[in-house]
Structure formats: structure tokens, C-alpha cells
N, C-alpha and C positions, 0 to 999 in steps of 0.2 A: 131657701135662698138667701147666698150668699153675695156681695158680703152685704152688710145693715152698717148703716147712716146715721152716723151720728153729730148732729148741730150743734154748731163751737156758739154759744151763744155769750160772745165779746164783747156785749155793750156796754155804756157806760152809767146806767145805773137800771135799777130794778123794774122803774116804769116801764122804761125800754122795753128791756128785757122781758117782763110779763104780756106789753102790747105786742114784739114778733113771736111769740113763744102762742099765743093764741092764735094767730094768724096761721100761722105754720102745722098748728099739732095736726090738722088727719093728714099730713105729709111723712110724718116721722116717730119713731118711738119714743127714741133717748135724745137728748138733750147735755151740753157737756160744760159746766162753771168750772171758769178757770178761777185765779186766787184773785183775777184784777174785780170779779165781778162780787164775790164771793165775801170778801175785806169788805166791801159795800156794804151788800145785803145781809148778810148772814146765813143764815140756816131758813128764813123765810122763803129765799127765792126755792132752794130746794123742798122746801111745802109745798109750795106755788103749783113746783110741776109735779107731788106727787098726787096732788088733791085732784087733778086733769086726767089722773091715770095715764101719767107717764112717766119714763124712768130716768134718771139722774147718773150723771158721767160726772162726778166731782174731781175735779182735775188739780190737785192742790200740792201731786207729788212730793210729798209725807215723806225725809230726808234730816234724821236727829236720830237720836241715841235709844235703842232699841224700845226702852218704858214707856217715853215720850211716843214713839208712834202707835207702840200699842194704844196706848189711851186715847188717840187722835181713830186709830180706827176701831176704838170702842163707842167714841161719836159718831161714827158716821153708822153704828151700824144701829144703836139707837134713833136715828136721822132718816132710815130706810133709804141709803145710797146703794144704787144698784153696780156701779162699776170705782172705785178709787183707783190711786195712782200711787207708785211709793219709786222713786228715786231707788235701780239698781243697784248701783254706786254706793246705795249707805252700807251695804254688805247681806252675807247670811245671814248675824243675828240680830238685822234689825224687818229683815224682811219674815225670817220664822217667827220673830215676835208677833206680828199684825196675823199670819197665821193660824198660829195657839189662838189669839185674843179673838178669831172665830167661834173657833173648836169650845175656847169658854164659854161663849156668849150662845154657842148651839144652836148657829146661822150657817146657811147655805150662803149668803150676802155677806158681801158685796163681792164680785169679782175683780180681783187683785190684777193689778196688773203695772209689770217696772218697765219704767221708763229705761230705755237703753241710752243711747244716742239719742241727741236732740235733731232734730231736722235741720237746724239752723246752722250745725258743725257739718267738719269735714275733717278727711284726713290729718293737717296740717295744724288742725283743731285738737286734733285726740293729742298729737304730740307734747305743745304746747301744754295741755290742761293733766293729761297722768305721764308725762314722760315713758313713751313707751314709743317702737315702732311698729305696731299694728295699726293693719289700715283701720277705718271702720267699719267695715265687716266683719275684718278679726272679732274685734271691740263688743261687734255689739251680739256675735256671736256668746263669745263667754259672756256677759253681764245678761242673756238671753236660759244658757246653761244654770247660769249660777241661780236665776229668776226659780226654773224646773226645778233643781235639789232644792229648795226655799218653800214648795208648795205654792210658789203661785199660780193664778189661773195662765198667765199667758204672760205679753209685754205689747209697751209699744214700740211700735218701731218703723222706720223706715220704709214702705212699701220694697225699695227697694235689694232689700234682705229678708225682706217675707220667705221666698223660696228656697232660700236659708235656712233659716230658723222651721221651718216645716218639713225640710230634707232629715237636717240632724237632730230635733228634739221632737222624737217618739209619743205616741197620747194625745189626748187633747189639750192640746196647750195655743191659746189664742193671739190674734198677732192683730192689733189695731195700728190703724195708721192716719197719722197729721201729715198737712202737708199736702192734700190729695189737690191737685188743680183741676177742675175743667181744661179743655178742649181750649175752651173761651176766655180763660182765667187766667190774670197774671199769676206769678210762682212766688210773690213779694218776698219777706226776706228766709224763706224758706232753699235751699240748695239743694235738698234731696228729694226729689217731688213727679211722682207718678200721676197721669191720668187715672179718673175711676177707671174705667175700662182695663186699663193696665194693672191697677190692684189688685183686682178680681181675679184676672188670667194670674197673677204671682201670688194666691192664697192667702188672701187679706180677708180675715173676717170682721172687722170694722171702717169702715173710713172718715175720718171726720172732716166736716168740712164746715170753713168757718166766714172766711171776707165774700168767697162769691157768692153765697146765699145771701148773710145779713146786710152787704153791703148793696145787694141788688137792685133796681127797682121795682120788680116783681121777685120778688121771695121765692113763691108760692109754684112757679113759671120757670125759675133756676133749679128746684130740686128734682121736679118733673123732666128737664135735660140732665137734669146727674142721671138719676132712676133713669133716663134711657140712654145712653154713655155708658153704664153699666149691665143692663137689662137684655137693650134693645129692643 
């Protein structure tokens, strides 16, 4: 059954995160830890998630010279991370170094996802940052193709670009989408948002949801409403 739900645990402290995860753990399999929480807790929050039998999406968006990224990936493998992210704009050699590290360690995890264009950005931002006349869609597809060439398993992209990626890139290539907002939720700072149902229709493999769940008075009820919206 697709897409799978990943809950972004963007909370302030380890205690808050653990309390929340314990509360909703029977509803989902994946929990995403971002740079804010990981910087505060270190690997202990990852260990907690693995110890309760759940899966870790470590969203640190590695972007550095190839050898540094390879070392970071090696640490992810040691920690049992299931999914991790790299900025596709770090280039082919950087992403290939990560893939080679997995080969060296003889592991089939983590799943590598290349971050294409952040969902807070629009075409005007693309022009300012990259000095190009490409649209968001063109930039996303360019970076997705680069990720595929480097051996990554998929990308993080807006669900607005998901169907284009699925159409243009053959084979098993995963699309994970942040900025998903149920019909009843605010879009916050994301500019390219879809509802969970629409994301499914566009072929998304993973939908990443944070604030509509973690800020809800009833997080379990919120997850169940999202599931109903997706699966009917």
C-alpha cells in the first residue's frame, strides 16, 4: 500500500520526541529526525527509535566534499539508519562517494534520497540561487536525473514534480515528498504543497508530515484522518 507515511518529529527536546513517538508508534513505521533535533540529542534518539522496532529517516541533507560525506554515510550505516538524505546540488562525485561507502560496508541500507529543490523555494528563488532561467520543474528533473546516474535510490521533491520524475526516470526510483498538508491544515512556509490524496495520485512513495500531526491536540486522530484521506 502506497504511499507510506513518515512523521517528521520536529520537536524541541529528546524527552518531547520520545513521548510523542511512544504515543503514535502503533500508527506509522517511519520517523524523520531533522538537523535541529539531532544536533540536540545526537544518536540517542535514533537508537530509541530502532529499539522500539521502528525505522529512522535521518534528514541531515549531507552536502560537503565527497570524502566527508562518505564518512557521514559510514556513521549512518553504523547507527542502522534506514533512510538518509544528501543535497543533490553537492554533485555527482559526492553522491557517488556515498553509494560506494555502502558497497564497501556491504550493506543494503540506508536508502539514499537526493534533495532536489526545497519546498520553500519557487522559480524566482531558483534564478537567484543558481543563476539559471530553468523553472522549478526543470531544476528538479535535472537533479533527479543526476541522482539516478550517481546510484541514489530516489529523491526528495514536491509532489508537484513527482509524476514528472516517475515519467522521465525508469526503474525503481523513489520519490519522498515533504510539505504535505491535509485539507484541514495550514501550508506554513511551504510554497509547493499537495494534499495527501493528491500526492498519492501523483505517484509519491513516501509522504512526510510534521506539524499537522505533532501540533495536533490528538496526534493519533490526525494520523488516522490522514490515512483516511489517502487510502479512503
